[in-house]
N, C-alpha and C positions, 0 to 999 in steps of 0.2 A: 413202613416204614423200611422197608430194605433198603438199601445202596451195593450197586459193585462193589464187587473186593479190593478189583483195583483203584477204586475213586477215593474210599476209603486209607486203604494200605497207602496210596501218593499221600493223602495229608496228614496221615500220623508220622512217614518219615519225615515229610517236612518239617513238622512243628518240632521232632524230638531231635533232628541234627542243627533246627536254628536255638535252645534252649540254651541258657545260659544259666540255668539252677537248677540245683542236683536231683529233683524229683516234679517237676511241673506237672501240673496239672493241665490236660488236653483235651479236649471235651472233643465230641465230632457231634452229637444229635444234641445239641441242645434246647431248650424251648424254645425260643424264636425258629428255629428251625424246623422242628417238632411241627409246630404249626403251620409252618408255610408249607409243608410238605401234605397235612391234614387238608389244607386248603385247594392247592391244587389236584387233591385227588379227588376232588367232583370235578375238576373239568380235564381232567388227564385221563387216557386208561392205560397203563402199563401192563404188561403181558415178562412176568420174570424168567419164564420157564419157555418160549420156546426157542432161545438162544440155548440153551445150554439142554435141550431135548435130542440134539446131534450128536452131541459128544456122549453118550450115555448108549447111545445105540449100537 
């Protein structure tokens, strides 16, 4: 279920700035999105650590 920080933060910032009510409810990982990620995981292999390995060395 992991997503890149850049992706989630851009989504959240856009929603926060567009909100017109004092305390909006903003959800990133909704049930449909989670189900979609689970189904896509069957067909797609993701490597979360290779892009960050060079930064830690």
